[in-house]
C-alpha positions as CSV (number, residue, x, y, z in Angstrom):
1,M,134.6,-41.9,58.8
2,M,134.2,-42.1,54.3
3,K,133.1,-39.3,52.9
4,I,130.9,-40.7,49.2
5,Y,130.1,-38.2,46.5
6,L,127.7,-39.6,44.3
7,F,125.8,-38.1,41.1
8,I,122.3,-38.9,41.5
9,E,120.0,-38.8,37.9
10,L,116.1,-38.8,38.2
11,V,112.8,-39.5,35.8
12,R,112.1,-36.8,34.4
13,Q,108.7,-36.3,35.3
14,A,110.5,-36.4,39.4
15,D,110.8,-33.4,41.1
16,A,114.3,-32.8,42.1
17,T,113.6,-30.3,45.1
18,A,110.9,-33.3,46.6
19,T,113.7,-35.4,46.3
20,A,116.4,-34.1,47.7
21,K,114.1,-33.2,50.4
22,T,113.5,-36.9,50.3
23,L,116.6,-38.1,50.1
24,K,118.3,-35.5,53.3
25,G,115.1,-37.1,55.5
26,L,116.0,-40.9,55.0
27,K,116.9,-42.2,58.3
28,L,120.3,-44.3,57.2
29,A,122.2,-46.6,60.3
30,K,125.4,-45.6,59.8
31,C,125.3,-43.0,57.3
32,K,123.7,-39.3,56.6
33,F,123.8,-36.7,53.7
34,A,126.0,-34.2,54.3
35,N,124.4,-32.2,51.7
36,V,122.2,-33.0,48.1
37,V,122.3,-30.1,45.6
38,V,120.2,-30.4,42.8
39,L,121.8,-29.3,39.7
40,A,118.9,-29.6,37.4
41,D,115.3,-30.7,37.2
42,D,116.3,-34.2,36.8
43,K,119.8,-34.2,38.3
44,L,121.8,-34.0,41.9
45,V,124.5,-34.5,43.8
46,A,125.2,-35.4,47.2
47,Q,127.8,-36.3,50.0
48,L,127.0,-39.2,51.8
49,D,129.4,-39.5,55.2
50,C,129.4,-43.4,56.6
51,D,131.2,-44.9,59.4
52,D,132.3,-47.7,57.3
53,P,132.2,-48.8,53.4
54,A,129.7,-51.3,54.3
55,S,127.4,-48.8,55.6
56,G,127.7,-46.8,52.3
57,Q,127.0,-49.6,49.8
58,K,123.8,-50.4,52.3
59,A,122.6,-46.8,52.2
60,I,123.3,-46.5,48.0
61,L,121.3,-50.1,47.3
62,E,118.9,-50.4,49.8
63,N,117.7,-47.0,50.3
64,I,119.0,-44.5,48.1
65,A,118.0,-46.7,45.0
66,T,114.3,-47.1,46.2
67,V,113.9,-43.9,46.3
68,D,110.6,-42.4,44.0
69,G,112.1,-40.5,40.7
70,V,115.4,-41.9,41.1
71,V,117.2,-43.6,38.4
72,Q,120.7,-44.3,38.4
73,T,123.1,-43.3,41.2
74,N,126.7,-42.7,40.5
75,V,129.2,-42.9,42.6
76,I,131.6,-40.1,41.7
77,A,134.2,-41.0,44.6
78,V,134.9,-42.4,47.9
79,V,137.2,-40.3,50.0
80,T,138.7,-41.5,53.4
81,P,140.6,-38.4,55.7
82,R,143.9,-40.0,56.8
83,K,144.4,-39.6,60.1
84,G,147.6,-37.4,61.6
């Protein structure tokens, strides 16, 4: 399991609350949003939990990037919790 922390920027005309809801509702194969928070009218932060790096990359590039209103997605951190 890996945790990917994202900073998501929206076009000014986008509804941040609606976009956050859309992101939470995405059907992602091996990832799920643990949290999506609206910071401002055009900014979101999110925690995406994924089974493996390839799933995270696919979710960001193929799913999140295509959501209407999303103009830029920045990866802030990738954390792989240590076992034991």
